[in-house]
GUGU-746889 format. One record per atom (N, C-alpha, C): residue number from 1; residue in one letter; atom name; x, y, z. Coordinates in pm, whole numbers. Example, Ala and Ser with C-alpha at 12.3 -4.5 7.8 and 13.67 -1.06 7.14 Angstrom:
2
<rec 1; "a"; "N"; <1319; -569; 780>>
<rec 1; "a"; "CA"; <1230; -450; 780>>
<rec 1; "a"; "C"; <1320; -330; 780>>
<rec 2; "s"; "N"; <1285; -225; 708>>
<rec 2; "s"; "CA"; <1367; -106; 714>>
<rec 2; "s"; "C"; <1290; 3; 787>>
***
This chain:
165
<rec 1; "m"; "N"; <2631; 2631; -1266>>
<rec 1; "m"; "CA"; <2553; 2570; -1366>>
<rec 1; "m"; "C"; <2411; 2671; -1366>>
<rec 2; "d"; "N"; <2396; 2692; -1555>>
<rec 2; "d"; "CA"; <2230; 2786; -1533>>
<rec 2; "d"; "C"; <2171; 2701; -1511>>
<rec 3; "e"; "N"; <2102; 2800; -1502>>
<rec 3; "e"; "CA"; <1879; 2787; -1478>>
<rec 3; "e"; "C"; <1843; 2668; -1589>>
<rec 4; "e"; "N"; <1900; 2703; -1715>>
<rec 4; "e"; "CA"; <1896; 2586; -1861>>
<rec 4; "e"; "C"; <1985; 2489; -1832>>
<rec 5; "e"; "N"; <2081; 2464; -1797>>
<rec 5; "e"; "CA"; <2170; 2328; -1786>>
<rec 5; "e"; "C"; <2059; 2291; -1643>>
<rec 6; "a"; "N"; <2092; 2312; -1548>>
<rec 6; "a"; "CA"; <2027; 2249; -1425>>
<rec 6; "a"; "C"; <1870; 2220; -1478>>
<rec 7; "l"; "N"; <1821; 2286; -1529>>
<rec 7; "l"; "CA"; <1671; 2246; -1580>>
<rec 7; "l"; "C"; <1657; 2107; -1661>>
<rec 8; "k"; "N"; <1786; 2096; -1799>>
<rec 8; "k"; "CA"; <1756; 2000; -1843>>
<rec 8; "k"; "C"; <1831; 1851; -1708>>
<rec 9; "k"; "N"; <1897; 1905; -1684>>
<rec 9; "k"; "CA"; <1933; 1782; -1586>>
<rec 9; "k"; "C"; <1859; 1750; -1502>>
<rec 10; "a"; "N"; <1780; 1779; -1425>>
<rec 10; "a"; "CA"; <1665; 1758; -1328>>
<rec 10; "a"; "C"; <1578; 1684; -1436>>
<rec 11; "r"; "N"; <1541; 1701; -1527>>
<rec 11; "r"; "CA"; <1438; 1625; -1707>>
<rec 11; "r"; "C"; <1503; 1513; -1635>>
<rec 12; "n"; "N"; <1607; 1514; -1690>>
<rec 12; "n"; "CA"; <1646; 1385; -1739>>
<rec 12; "n"; "C"; <1629; 1297; -1637>>
<rec 13; "m"; "N"; <1699; 1316; -1544>>
<rec 13; "m"; "CA"; <1661; 1254; -1432>>
<rec 13; "m"; "C"; <1524; 1225; -1381>>
<rec 14; "v"; "N"; <1479; 1278; -1364>>
<rec 14; "v"; "CA"; <1337; 1245; -1327>>
<rec 14; "v"; "C"; <1300; 1181; -1408>>
<rec 15; "l"; "N"; <1326; 1186; -1574>>
<rec 15; "l"; "CA"; <1249; 1088; -1634>>
<rec 15; "l"; "C"; <1273; 938; -1685>>
<rec 16; "r"; "N"; <1419; 968; -1626>>
<rec 16; "r"; "CA"; <1482; 816; -1583>>
<rec 16; "r"; "C"; <1455; 739; -1456>>
<rec 17; "l"; "N"; <1387; 829; -1373>>
<rec 17; "l"; "CA"; <1341; 792; -1233>>
<rec 17; "l"; "C"; <1183; 696; -1270>>
<rec 18; "l"; "N"; <1078; 811; -1349>>
<rec 18; "l"; "CA"; <1013; 752; -1423>>
<rec 18; "l"; "C"; <995; 612; -1484>>
<rec 19; "s"; "N"; <1093; 576; -1500>>
<rec 19; "s"; "CA"; <1121; 491; -1611>>
<rec 19; "s"; "C"; <1133; 343; -1559>>
<rec 20; "y"; "N"; <1151; 366; -1469>>
<rec 20; "y"; "CA"; <1168; 216; -1308>>
<rec 20; "y"; "C"; <1026; 199; -1244>>
<rec 21; "r"; "N"; <925; 309; -1234>>
<rec 21; "r"; "CA"; <805; 323; -1205>>
<rec 21; "r"; "C"; <758; 392; -1162>>
<rec 22; "a"; "N"; <592; 422; -1212>>
<rec 22; "a"; "CA"; <522; 563; -1173>>
<rec 22; "a"; "C"; <582; 619; -1012>>
<rec 23; "r"; "N"; <538; 783; -1024>>
<rec 23; "r"; "CA"; <547; 804; -897>>
<rec 23; "r"; "C"; <440; 912; -835>>
<rec 24; "s"; "N"; <490; 954; -767>>
<rec 24; "s"; "CA"; <317; 1081; -684>>
<rec 24; "s"; "C"; <462; 1171; -723>>
<rec 25; "k"; "N"; <349; 1281; -740>>
<rec 25; "k"; "CA"; <416; 1435; -755>>
<rec 25; "k"; "C"; <505; 1472; -585>>
<rec 26; "k"; "N"; <457; 1423; -470>>
<rec 26; "k"; "CA"; <516; 1462; -351>>
<rec 26; "k"; "C"; <669; 1315; -379>>
<rec 27; "e"; "N"; <683; 1238; -394>>
<rec 27; "e"; "CA"; <813; 1164; -449>>
<rec 27; "e"; "C"; <888; 1221; -504>>
<rec 28; "l"; "N"; <864; 1261; -612>>
<rec 28; "l"; "CA"; <957; 1299; -747>>
<rec 28; "l"; "C"; <1007; 1470; -669>>
<rec 29; "a"; "N"; <915; 1550; -619>>
<rec 29; "a"; "CA"; <970; 1628; -548>>
<rec 29; "a"; "C"; <1058; 1592; -428>>
<rec 30; "d"; "N"; <1062; 1507; -417>>
<rec 30; "d"; "CA"; <1105; 1492; -256>>
<rec 30; "d"; "C"; <1270; 1464; -286>>
<rec 31; "y"; "N"; <1283; 1349; -431>>
<rec 31; "y"; "CA"; <1417; 1332; -499>>
<rec 31; "y"; "C"; <1445; 1379; -563>>
<rec 32; "l"; "N"; <1406; 1552; -643>>
<rec 32; "l"; "CA"; <1530; 1661; -677>>
<rec 32; "l"; "C"; <1539; 1744; -542>>
<rec 33; "e"; "N"; <1428; 1731; -426>>
<rec 33; "e"; "CA"; <1542; 1781; -359>>
<rec 33; "e"; "C"; <1637; 1758; -261>>
<rec 34; "k"; "N"; <1624; 1605; -300>>
<rec 34; "k"; "CA"; <1781; 1482; -200>>
<rec 34; "k"; "C"; <1875; 1517; -357>>
<rec 35; "k"; "N"; <1840; 1584; -464>>
<rec 35; "k"; "CA"; <1947; 1593; -543>>
<rec 35; "k"; "C"; <1976; 1726; -584>>
<rec 36; "g"; "N"; <1952; 1826; -504>>
<rec 36; "g"; "CA"; <1979; 1947; -480>>
<rec 36; "g"; "C"; <1923; 2009; -534>>
<rec 37; "f"; "N"; <1811; 2038; -565>>
<rec 37; "f"; "CA"; <1734; 2098; -699>>
<rec 37; "f"; "C"; <1666; 2188; -629>>
<rec 38; "s"; "N"; <1684; 2332; -665>>
<rec 38; "s"; "CA"; <1574; 2461; -559>>
<rec 38; "s"; "C"; <1408; 2382; -594>>
<rec 39; "e"; "N"; <1370; 2413; -540>>
<rec 39; "e"; "CA"; <1166; 2413; -488>>
<rec 39; "e"; "C"; <1129; 2480; -630>>
<rec 40; "k"; "N"; <1205; 2587; -653>>
<rec 40; "k"; "CA"; <1101; 2589; -752>>
<rec 40; "k"; "C"; <1133; 2546; -869>>
<rec 41; "l"; "N"; <1281; 2484; -886>>
<rec 41; "l"; "CA"; <1243; 2434; -1048>>
<rec 41; "l"; "C"; <1180; 2263; -1000>>
<rec 42; "a"; "N"; <1202; 2253; -890>>
<rec 42; "a"; "CA"; <1091; 2113; -912>>
<rec 42; "a"; "C"; <956; 2112; -930>>
<rec 43; "r"; "N"; <920; 2225; -846>>
<rec 43; "r"; "CA"; <784; 2289; -905>>
<rec 43; "r"; "C"; <762; 2279; -1058>>
<rec 44; "r"; "N"; <840; 2369; -1130>>
<rec 44; "r"; "CA"; <860; 2360; -1268>>
<rec 44; "r"; "C"; <864; 2206; -1349>>
<rec 45; "i"; "N"; <888; 2164; -1317>>
<rec 45; "i"; "CA"; <1020; 2017; -1376>>
<rec 45; "i"; "C"; <855; 1909; -1343>>
<rec 46; "i"; "N"; <784; 1930; -1239>>
<rec 46; "i"; "CA"; <700; 1833; -1214>>
<rec 46; "i"; "C"; <546; 1883; -1243>>
<rec 47; "k"; "N"; <502; 1994; -1330>>
<rec 47; "k"; "CA"; <383; 2076; -1350>>
<rec 47; "k"; "C"; <481; 2013; -1533>>
<rec 48; "e"; "N"; <549; 1992; -1533>>
<rec 48; "e"; "CA"; <579; 1973; -1681>>
<rec 48; "e"; "C"; <543; 1827; -1719>>
<rec 49; "m"; "N"; <570; 1741; -1599>>
<rec 49; "m"; "CA"; <610; 1585; -1605>>
<rec 49; "m"; "C"; <441; 1561; -1626>>
<rec 50; "e"; "N"; <339; 1648; -1531>>
<rec 50; "e"; "CA"; <194; 1627; -1572>>
<rec 50; "e"; "C"; <89; 1679; -1690>>
<rec 51; "k"; "N"; <170; 1782; -1677>>
<rec 51; "k"; "CA"; <84; 1856; -1844>>
<rec 51; "k"; "C"; <113; 1729; -1953>>
<rec 52; "f"; "N"; <265; 1668; -2012>>
<rec 52; "f"; "CA"; <293; 1563; -2051>>
<rec 52; "f"; "C"; <236; 1368; -2022>>
<rec 53; "g"; "N"; <154; 1431; -1898>>
<rec 53; "g"; "CA"; <88; 1260; -1847>>
<rec 53; "g"; "C"; <159; 1164; -1805>>
<rec 54; "y"; "N"; <293; 1223; -1747>>
<rec 54; "y"; "CA"; <405; 1132; -1737>>
<rec 54; "y"; "C"; <323; 1088; -1534>>
<rec 55; "i"; "N"; <271; 1180; -1469>>
<rec 55; "i"; "CA"; <274; 1189; -1368>>
<rec 55; "i"; "C"; <107; 1247; -1328>>
<rec 56; "n"; "N"; <53; 1126; -1268>>
<rec 56; "n"; "CA"; <-93; 1114; -1222>>
<rec 56; "n"; "C"; <-80; 1086; -1101>>
<rec 57; "d"; "N"; <-150; 1153; -979>>
<rec 57; "d"; "CA"; <-133; 1100; -850>>
<rec 57; "d"; "C"; <-262; 999; -862>>
<rec 58; "e"; "N"; <-386; 1030; -983>>
<rec 58; "e"; "CA"; <-460; 948; -895>>
<rec 58; "e"; "C"; <-480; 826; -988>>
<rec 59; "k"; "N"; <-394; 856; -1077>>
<rec 59; "k"; "CA"; <-367; 746; -1216>>
<rec 59; "k"; "C"; <-273; 632; -1115>>
<rec 60; "f"; "N"; <-174; 725; -1044>>
<rec 60; "f"; "CA"; <-54; 597; -913>>
<rec 60; "f"; "C"; <-118; 575; -830>>
<rec 61; "a"; "N"; <-248; 618; -729>>
<rec 61; "a"; "CA"; <-306; 572; -625>>
<rec 61; "a"; "C"; <-370; 477; -672>>
<rec 62; "v"; "N"; <-461; 446; -816>>
<rec 62; "v"; "CA"; <-508; 331; -854>>
<rec 62; "v"; "C"; <-400; 192; -903>>
<rec 63; "d"; "N"; <-299; 266; -930>>
<rec 63; "d"; "CA"; <-202; 118; -990>>
<rec 63; "d"; "C"; <-181; 56; -872>>
<rec 64; "y"; "N"; <-148; 205; -755>>
<rec 64; "y"; "CA"; <-75; 165; -631>>
<rec 64; "y"; "C"; <-154; 39; -521>>
<rec 65; "i"; "N"; <-244; 41; -534>>
<rec 65; "i"; "CA"; <-403; -32; -464>>
<rec 65; "i"; "C"; <-402; -154; -498>>
<rec 66; "e"; "N"; <-386; -155; -616>>
<rec 66; "e"; "CA"; <-417; -260; -699>>
<rec 66; "e"; "C"; <-313; -365; -653>>
<rec 67; "t"; "N"; <-183; -260; -691>>
<rec 67; "t"; "CA"; <-80; -425; -654>>
<rec 67; "t"; "C"; <-46; -433; -510>>
<rec 68; "q"; "N"; <-98; -326; -434>>
<rec 68; "q"; "CA"; <-77; -371; -309>>
<rec 68; "q"; "C"; <-156; -484; -242>>
<rec 69; "k"; "N"; <-294; -472; -317>>
<rec 69; "k"; "CA"; <-448; -548; -248>>
<rec 69; "k"; "C"; <-362; -684; -314>>
<rec 70; "a"; "N"; <-319; -702; -432>>
<rec 70; "a"; "CA"; <-308; -819; -526>>
<rec 70; "a"; "C"; <-143; -893; -404>>
<rec 71; "r"; "N"; <-99; -841; -328>>
<rec 71; "r"; "CA"; <12; -837; -223>>
<rec 71; "r"; "C"; <-36; -875; -80>>
<rec 72; "g"; "N"; <-148; -902; -75>>
<rec 72; "g"; "CA"; <-183; -911; 61>>
<rec 72; "g"; "C"; <-173; -798; 164>>
<rec 73; "y"; "N"; <-237; -687; 97>>
<rec 73; "y"; "CA"; <-256; -574; 227>>
<rec 73; "y"; "C"; <-406; -545; 217>>
<rec 74; "g"; "N"; <-385; -507; 348>>
<rec 74; "g"; "CA"; <-554; -429; 337>>
<rec 74; "g"; "C"; <-531; -242; 322>>
<rec 75; "i"; "N"; <-685; -248; 363>>
<rec 75; "i"; "CA"; <-706; -111; 348>>
<rec 75; "i"; "C"; <-635; -31; 437>>
<rec 76; "k"; "N"; <-598; -46; 567>>
<rec 76; "k"; "CA"; <-561; 67; 623>>
<rec 76; "k"; "C"; <-368; 59; 646>>
<rec 77; "k"; "N"; <-333; -18; 598>>
<rec 77; "k"; "CA"; <-203; 6; 526>>
<rec 77; "k"; "C"; <-199; 72; 412>>
<rec 78; "v"; "N"; <-280; -17; 319>>
<rec 78; "v"; "CA"; <-253; 110; 198>>
<rec 78; "v"; "C"; <-314; 253; 231>>
<rec 79; "r"; "N"; <-391; 262; 275>>
<rec 79; "r"; "CA"; <-441; 421; 318>>
<rec 79; "r"; "C"; <-321; 529; 375>>
<rec 80; "y"; "N"; <-239; 420; 477>>
<rec 80; "y"; "CA"; <-140; 527; 520>>
<rec 80; "y"; "C"; <-47; 475; 398>>
<rec 81; "e"; "N"; <-8; 410; 338>>
<rec 81; "e"; "CA"; <102; 414; 256>>
<rec 81; "e"; "C"; <100; 517; 113>>
<rec 82; "l"; "N"; <-83; 590; 86>>
<rec 82; "l"; "CA"; <-33; 640; 35>>
<rec 82; "l"; "C"; <0; 858; 74>>
<rec 83; "y"; "N"; <-80; 809; 182>>
<rec 83; "y"; "CA"; <-69; 930; 224>>
<rec 83; "y"; "C"; <71; 996; 282>>
<rec 84; "l"; "N"; <184; 901; 282>>
<rec 84; "l"; "CA"; <338; 925; 298>>
<rec 84; "l"; "C"; <370; 908; 209>>
<rec 85; "k"; "N"; <299; 864; 86>>
<rec 85; "k"; "CA"; <345; 929; -74>>
<rec 85; "k"; "C"; <349; 1054; -144>>
<rec 86; "g"; "N"; <239; 1103; -6>>
<rec 86; "g"; "CA"; <194; 1271; -82>>
<rec 86; "g"; "C"; <29; 1245; -134>>
<rec 87; "i"; "N"; <-44; 1169; -145>>
<rec 87; "i"; "CA"; <-169; 1150; -274>>
<rec 87; "i"; "C"; <-246; 1173; -123>>
<rec 88; "s"; "N"; <-334; 1307; -192>>
<rec 88; "s"; "CA"; <-409; 1378; -92>>
<rec 88; "s"; "C"; <-573; 1301; -48>>
<rec 89; "e"; "N"; <-573; 1308; 33>>
<rec 89; "e"; "CA"; <-681; 1236; 158>>
<rec 89; "e"; "C"; <-819; 1212; 77>>
<rec 90; "r"; "N"; <-840; 1306; 20>>
<rec 90; "r"; "CA"; <-961; 1366; -144>>
<rec 90; "r"; "C"; <-956; 1185; -223>>
<rec 91; "i"; "N"; <-828; 1187; -282>>
<rec 91; "i"; "CA"; <-836; 1102; -387>>
<rec 91; "i"; "C"; <-818; 988; -330>>
<rec 92; "i"; "N"; <-721; 931; -223>>
<rec 92; "i"; "CA"; <-732; 838; -140>>
<rec 92; "i"; "C"; <-863; 735; -120>>
<rec 93; "e"; "N"; <-972; 863; -45>>
<rec 93; "e"; "CA"; <-1110; 838; 53>>
<rec 93; "e"; "C"; <-1150; 751; -125>>
<rec 94; "q"; "N"; <-1188; 854; -237>>
<rec 94; "q"; "CA"; <-1288; 832; -320>>
<rec 94; "q"; "C"; <-1218; 763; -382>>
<rec 95; "i"; "N"; <-1084; 710; -431>>
<rec 95; "i"; "CA"; <-1049; 555; -464>>
<rec 95; "i"; "C"; <-1020; 430; -422>>
<rec 96; "i"; "N"; <-1031; 449; -245>>
<rec 96; "i"; "CA"; <-1019; 358; -199>>
<rec 96; "i"; "C"; <-1114; 284; -189>>
<rec 97; "s"; "N"; <-1290; 354; -158>>
<rec 97; "s"; "CA"; <-1401; 313; -142>>
<rec 97; "s"; "C"; <-1471; 250; -286>>
<rec 98; "d"; "N"; <-1379; 230; -392>>
<rec 98; "d"; "CA"; <-1395; 195; -543>>
<rec 98; "d"; "C"; <-1304; 43; -512>>
<rec 99; "f"; "N"; <-1228; 19; -438>>
<rec 99; "f"; "CA"; <-1116; -114; -465>>
<rec 99; "f"; "C"; <-1139; -225; -346>>
<rec 100; "f"; "N"; <-1211; -140; -205>>
<rec 100; "f"; "CA"; <-1199; -237; -113>>
<rec 100; "f"; "C"; <-1376; -275; -45>>
<rec 101; "d"; "N"; <-1372; -386; -34>>
<rec 101; "d"; "CA"; <-1505; -433; -11>>
<rec 101; "d"; "C"; <-1485; -510; 205>>
<rec 102; "p"; "N"; <-1567; -481; 240>>
<rec 102; "p"; "CA"; <-1560; -588; 337>>
<rec 102; "p"; "C"; <-1564; -768; 332>>
<rec 103; "e"; "N"; <-1616; -775; 278>>
<rec 103; "e"; "CA"; <-1653; -911; 189>>
<rec 103; "e"; "C"; <-1557; -990; 156>>
<rec 104; "e"; "N"; <-1499; -903; 36>>
<rec 104; "e"; "CA"; <-1343; -957; -25>>
<rec 104; "e"; "C"; <-1276; -955; 73>>
<rec 105; "d"; "N"; <-1290; -830; 149>>
<rec 105; "d"; "CA"; <-1146; -910; 282>>
<rec 105; "d"; "C"; <-1156; -980; 313>>
<rec 106; "l"; "N"; <-1217; -1010; 362>>
<rec 106; "l"; "CA"; <-1283; -1113; 487>>
<rec 106; "l"; "C"; <-1205; -1271; 390>>
<rec 107; "e"; "N"; <-1287; -1270; 279>>
<rec 107; "e"; "CA"; <-1229; -1367; 216>>
<rec 107; "e"; "C"; <-1077; -1373; 192>>
<rec 108; "r"; "N"; <-999; -1251; 142>>
<rec 108; "r"; "CA"; <-893; -1268; 142>>
<rec 108; "r"; "C"; <-835; -1319; 247>>
<rec 109; "i"; "N"; <-845; -1245; 356>>
<rec 109; "i"; "CA"; <-794; -1290; 514>>
<rec 109; "i"; "C"; <-796; -1438; 573>>
<rec 110; "k"; "N"; <-884; -1423; 510>>
<rec 110; "k"; "CA"; <-931; -1676; 522>>
<rec 110; "k"; "C"; <-789; -1737; 432>>
<rec 111; "a"; "N"; <-813; -1661; 312>>
<rec 111; "a"; "CA"; <-688; -1748; 210>>
<rec 111; "a"; "C"; <-567; -1709; 285>>
<rec 112; "l"; "N"; <-537; -1596; 358>>
<rec 112; "l"; "CA"; <-412; -1590; 381>>
<rec 112; "l"; "C"; <-386; -1723; 514>>
<rec 113; "l"; "N"; <-495; -1680; 543>>
<rec 113; "l"; "CA"; <-484; -1783; 683>>
<rec 113; "l"; "C"; <-433; -1962; 630>>
<rec 114; "r"; "N"; <-488; -1977; 596>>
<rec 114; "r"; "CA"; <-533; -2105; 507>>
<rec 114; "r"; "C"; <-362; -2098; 465>>
<rec 115; "r"; "N"; <-279; -2039; 387>>
<rec 115; "r"; "CA"; <-167; -2043; 370>>
<rec 115; "r"; "C"; <-43; -2045; 432>>
<rec 116; "r"; "N"; <-60; -1962; 557>>
<rec 116; "r"; "CA"; <-14; -1982; 701>>
<rec 116; "r"; "C"; <0; -2111; 762>>
<rec 117; "s"; "N"; <-126; -2168; 740>>
<rec 117; "s"; "CA"; <-157; -2270; 848>>
<rec 117; "s"; "C"; <-69; -2388; 801>>
<rec 118; "s"; "N"; <0; -2460; 891>>
<rec 118; "s"; "CA"; <151; -2553; 885>>
<rec 118; "s"; "C"; <60; -2652; 947>>
<rec 119; "k"; "N"; <-76; -2685; 929>>
<rec 119; "k"; "CA"; <-114; -2818; 968>>
<rec 119; "k"; "C"; <-140; -2889; 820>>
<rec 120; "n"; "N"; <-112; -3036; 846>>
<rec 120; "n"; "CA"; <-154; -3093; 695>>
<rec 120; "n"; "C"; <-313; -3192; 774>>
<rec 121; "t"; "N"; <-369; -3134; 867>>
<rec 121; "t"; "CA"; <-487; -3251; 891>>
<rec 121; "t"; "C"; <-554; -3152; 834>>
<rec 122; "g"; "N"; <-540; -2977; 802>>
<rec 122; "g"; "CA"; <-642; -2880; 759>>
<rec 122; "g"; "C"; <-651; -2737; 826>>
<rec 123; "f"; "N"; <-734; -2729; 789>>
<rec 123; "f"; "CA"; <-700; -2568; 843>>
<rec 123; "f"; "C"; <-801; -2547; 978>>
<rec 124; "y"; "N"; <-867; -2613; 992>>
<rec 124; "y"; "CA"; <-938; -2569; 1125>>
<rec 124; "y"; "C"; <-851; -2635; 1236>>
<rec 125; "i"; "N"; <-843; -2621; 1359>>
<rec 125; "i"; "CA"; <-780; -2561; 1451>>
<rec 125; "i"; "C"; <-910; -2666; 1597>>
<rec 126; "t"; "N"; <-815; -2802; 1602>>
<rec 126; "t"; "CA"; <-938; -2875; 1681>>
<rec 126; "t"; "C"; <-931; -2895; 1812>>
<rec 127; "s"; "N"; <-798; -2979; 1863>>
<rec 127; "s"; "CA"; <-749; -3028; 1985>>
<rec 127; "s"; "C"; <-667; -2949; 2020>>
<rec 128; "e"; "N"; <-634; -2898; 2012>>
<rec 128; "e"; "CA"; <-460; -2782; 2059>>
<rec 128; "e"; "C"; <-510; -2738; 2201>>
<rec 129; "p"; "N"; <-421; -2763; 2271>>
<rec 129; "p"; "CA"; <-447; -2697; 2416>>
<rec 129; "p"; "C"; <-452; -2525; 2433>>
<rec 130; "e"; "N"; <-532; -2502; 2517>>
<rec 130; "e"; "CA"; <-589; -2376; 2502>>
<rec 130; "e"; "C"; <-477; -2194; 2513>>
<rec 131; "e"; "N"; <-370; -2309; 2546>>
<rec 131; "e"; "CA"; <-201; -2158; 2597>>
<rec 131; "e"; "C"; <-177; -2210; 2451>>
<rec 132; "k"; "N"; <-169; -2310; 2352>>
<rec 132; "k"; "CA"; <-103; -2285; 2226>>
<rec 132; "k"; "C"; <-219; -2225; 2131>>
<rec 133; "k"; "N"; <-367; -2259; 2169>>
<rec 133; "k"; "CA"; <-411; -2156; 2035>>
<rec 133; "k"; "C"; <-454; -2045; 2069>>
<rec 134; "q"; "N"; <-455; -1993; 2169>>
<rec 134; "q"; "CA"; <-404; -1803; 2217>>
<rec 134; "q"; "C"; <-287; -1767; 2171>>
<rec 135; "r"; "N"; <-195; -1793; 2167>>
<rec 135; "r"; "CA"; <-35; -1812; 2100>>
<rec 135; "r"; "C"; <-62; -1791; 1958>>
<rec 136; "r"; "N"; <-175; -1838; 1955>>
<rec 136; "r"; "CA"; <-133; -1905; 1725>>
<rec 136; "r"; "C"; <-245; -1758; 1737>>
<rec 137; "f"; "N"; <-367; -1744; 1805>>
<rec 137; "f"; "CA"; <-435; -1639; 1712>>
<rec 137; "f"; "C"; <-355; -1478; 1772>>
<rec 138; "r"; "N"; <-335; -1494; 1868>>
<rec 138; "r"; "CA"; <-247; -1362; 1886>>
<rec 138; "r"; "C"; <-150; -1299; 1779>>
<rec 139; "r"; "N"; <-67; -1450; 1756>>
<rec 139; "r"; "CA"; <85; -1453; 1586>>
<rec 139; "r"; "C"; <-44; -1441; 1483>>
<rec 140; "e"; "N"; <-184; -1464; 1459>>
<rec 140; "e"; "CA"; <-191; -1440; 1351>>
<rec 140; "e"; "C"; <-306; -1319; 1367>>
<rec 141; "a"; "N"; <-347; -1298; 1430>>
<rec 141; "a"; "CA"; <-396; -1135; 1507>>
<rec 141; "a"; "C"; <-289; -1012; 1424>>
<rec 142; "n"; "N"; <-190; -1049; 1535>>
<rec 142; "n"; "CA"; <-91; -953; 1476>>
<rec 142; "n"; "C"; <-30; -967; 1347>>
<rec 143; "f"; "N"; <-49; -1056; 1279>>
<rec 143; "f"; "CA"; <27; -1076; 1138>>
<rec 143; "f"; "C"; <-75; -970; 1035>>
<rec 144; "l"; "N"; <-191; -969; 1105>>
<rec 144; "l"; "CA"; <-287; -941; 980>>
<rec 144; "l"; "C"; <-295; -846; 1007>>
<rec 145; "q"; "N"; <-292; -742; 1129>>
<rec 145; "q"; "CA"; <-306; -631; 1215>>
<rec 145; "q"; "C"; <-207; -574; 1092>>
<rec 146; "r"; "N"; <-75; -605; 1105>>
<rec 146; "r"; "CA"; <65; -522; 1011>>
<rec 146; "r"; "C"; <25; -559; 887>>
<rec 147; "r"; "N"; <-30; -650; 804>>
<rec 147; "r"; "CA"; <-107; -658; 695>>
<rec 147; "r"; "C"; <-184; -532; 635>>
<rec 148; "g"; "N"; <-262; -424; 738>>
<rec 148; "g"; "CA"; <-318; -359; 735>>
<rec 148; "g"; "C"; <-450; -390; 710>>
<rec 149; "f"; "N"; <-486; -528; 745>>
<rec 149; "f"; "CA"; <-673; -549; 778>>
<rec 149; "f"; "C"; <-726; -436; 906>>
<rec 150; "q"; "N"; <-890; -501; 835>>
<rec 150; "q"; "CA"; <-965; -355; 984>>
<rec 150; "q"; "C"; <-974; -534; 1104>>
<rec 151; "d"; "N"; <-965; -481; 1254>>
<rec 151; "d"; "CA"; <-987; -545; 1298>>
<rec 151; "d"; "C"; <-1121; -608; 1336>>
<rec 152; "d"; "N"; <-1222; -541; 1291>>
<rec 152; "d"; "CA"; <-1383; -661; 1313>>
<rec 152; "d"; "C"; <-1368; -782; 1261>>
<rec 153; "l"; "N"; <-1271; -712; 1093>>
<rec 153; "l"; "CA"; <-1280; -812; 953>>
<rec 153; "l"; "C"; <-1138; -937; 1027>>
<rec 154; "i"; "N"; <-1054; -870; 1131>>
<rec 154; "i"; "CA"; <-968; -1012; 1172>>
<rec 154; "i"; "C"; <-1061; -1119; 1250>>
<rec 155; "m"; "N"; <-1132; -1036; 1341>>
<rec 155; "m"; "CA"; <-1187; -1118; 1449>>
<rec 155; "m"; "C"; <-1285; -1241; 1386>>
<rec 156; "k"; "N"; <-1355; -1190; 1274>>
<rec 156; "k"; "CA"; <-1461; -1234; 1208>>
<rec 156; "k"; "C"; <-1390; -1366; 1145>>
<rec 157; "a"; "N"; <-1285; -1349; 1055>>
<rec 157; "a"; "CA"; <-1185; -1444; 1049>>
<rec 157; "a"; "C"; <-1143; -1562; 1129>>
<rec 158; "l"; "N"; <-1093; -1497; 1237>>
<rec 158; "l"; "CA"; <-1029; -1575; 1322>>
<rec 158; "l"; "C"; <-1141; -1696; 1387>>
<rec 159; "k"; "N"; <-1249; -1597; 1389>>
<rec 159; "k"; "CA"; <-1376; -1656; 1479>>
<rec 159; "k"; "C"; <-1414; -1796; 1413>>
<rec 160; "n"; "N"; <-1366; -1806; 1294>>
<rec 160; "n"; "CA"; <-1430; -1846; 1167>>
<rec 160; "n"; "C"; <-1337; -2005; 1177>>
<rec 161; "c"; "N"; <-1225; -1935; 1187>>
<rec 161; "c"; "CA"; <-1120; -2027; 1221>>
<rec 161; "c"; "C"; <-1101; -2096; 1332>>
<rec 162; "n"; "N"; <-1175; -2108; 1427>>
<rec 162; "n"; "CA"; <-1149; -2161; 1571>>
<rec 162; "n"; "C"; <-1093; -2134; 1625>>
<rec 163; "f"; "N"; <-1054; -2009; 1613>>
<rec 163; "f"; "CA"; <-898; -1986; 1717>>
<rec 163; "f"; "C"; <-987; -1898; 1868>>
<rec 164; "i"; "N"; <-1069; -1890; 1821>>
<rec 164; "i"; "CA"; <-1128; -1822; 1940>>
<rec 164; "i"; "C"; <-1310; -1845; 1962>>
<rec 165; "e"; "N"; <-1401; -1858; 2085>>
<rec 165; "e"; "CA"; <-1532; -1921; 2032>>
<rec 165; "e"; "C"; <-1624; -1873; 2071>>
***
């Protein structure tokens, strides 16, 4: 396959991939590499896609943060996933500070805990045996950590919900 034909094929593959959802530069580069295209050709396609506005890491990061935040994920997980997607630390820190507020995150944690509560009598645990209370505390704390929330916010929320004194 000559260079022009490879370029056309790679361009079509990237456009098809971008039709599903936005991608970062790294995701596209990895995709093209996986499909067997040269690094030189991948850089050329990525520059072309940037020039036409089909890829933009800053816009991608904003959209990704909004989506993940709506799905109930915290700042630590979102930051890590953006890093894995190849977004630069400068962009991550610049954008993440605009979207995450500790007070808002605390309210989101409380809402998640309320949804997870299986008690019909209410959200606050009052008369559970200490062992069961500790087990629930660990389970909820682990859940929130996996969601990427900050430890101090997790402790505040669990304290407000009477998991700890």
